[in-house]
Steps between C-alpha positions, in 0.01 A plus 500: 500500500881499497700285720674807656157652591385171652819478707461850631135436596590186686793667676273779608297250704811362683630646811849619417634450862393141583602170339519130570789272415459116500772250572378155378726213606480164317670165564601254231601221725856615534524883540297809564396723198356844490251619260621813307380699212681643201378852436366566148634860425826537323610756755527243780820472688703239313712434815197380685244409239303283739283638779260386761125514381391820642299823412304789644165453680169645379333740743190268533700191576620370834858363521399131471287568204783692339752223557274238343421721193871601444605128524233402253572777250882438505527127536152353441494332844171495685359341819820520689527568859701825555633618824637845589856496639608858509477867383777672322514881495851626455465842336772401238363146427406577136759781436785292347610663183475176296135466596385843389447443134269211555303676762452798278384284223214339700396739774341839487679604821833322471657717782224442762614334820365143521451285807463129408346220694669167452308176459638146472379152431631145446371295220580168313624631164352207305141581605493833323524638145650843453315747282650848531343812360495876571859625504638150558652365184595181670454330830742231606635305789854583592702289745537703818879463508536660160320822587776757567340831383158648473355846424392744759527339851364169376812314613448642843134388494605162390750455779248625753247244383760219531574601862109507551466162346777350728360651811152377409627152414626467866160546646263355235521197270581554132479272197134432441506736190845403395543132523308233302193339662726213617872546569807360673657649810804564288292712264362692788849546651621642166222761511621613844865501384396715197323753721773526770786464239690252708539127556289344776593199698302211362413319826430818690251623226318176483460463872372852537256499208352168599462613866322806361223257421369685189586208251307175436724208400375305200516129423682584185867522401703626203531262202779473247767673694870394521506556886281354777134617426388781733152502658259751376330748733215756449384796707223456761294792376307542828821513719682712228234764498478503883872574507460772233236663717660479845870435417735292708810555708811564299571220256885527473777262404 
């Protein structure tokens, strides 16, 4: 059976009007990255070759199933907690002229209106190996600050996810899936600064994060550093998960 026939048979099982798009944030200890795919087809928009991992939903899938499948197919990532953060249904969201050739090459109904559901997650980049397939030629981590243009309305989706992440960070602790098992308060502060894209007062941050009482102080300090060795901390998993479930009053600085 030819590749073209297989593609059409698969496309016929997909709902042409519903899709999912995933925004996966990673932290390298200094700055936030976003996981993007490089689409395989030669007709892709060369101005914005990278895109968020996303695709149409099968009729038999619920949205969570679809998000997990799409992320696995396009990046190889599995067993990642994904959270919905919004729906995007502008009638013109996939009608940009430069996006049409690629859509026509991979979809049987390229002009169908598509409403997409956005999912996001935060992971430690070093914990996962990328293995793209389907129409993703590559999957790579791109520093957030370097992303200036994306196809369709993916840049809008990305910005919406950032705002959601920042709002969520003010009422729930973050870092368990982004920081090493043991870390310094300075490393944690860098994570918050990366998320909010601003410098944070050192004393104010340390006071508030310690008063939050979600960290356990370890009897261990840095070794082999030129400056005064910093103390290591780790998350108190029970308290962390409690805050994730119920939240807390706004954590701002």
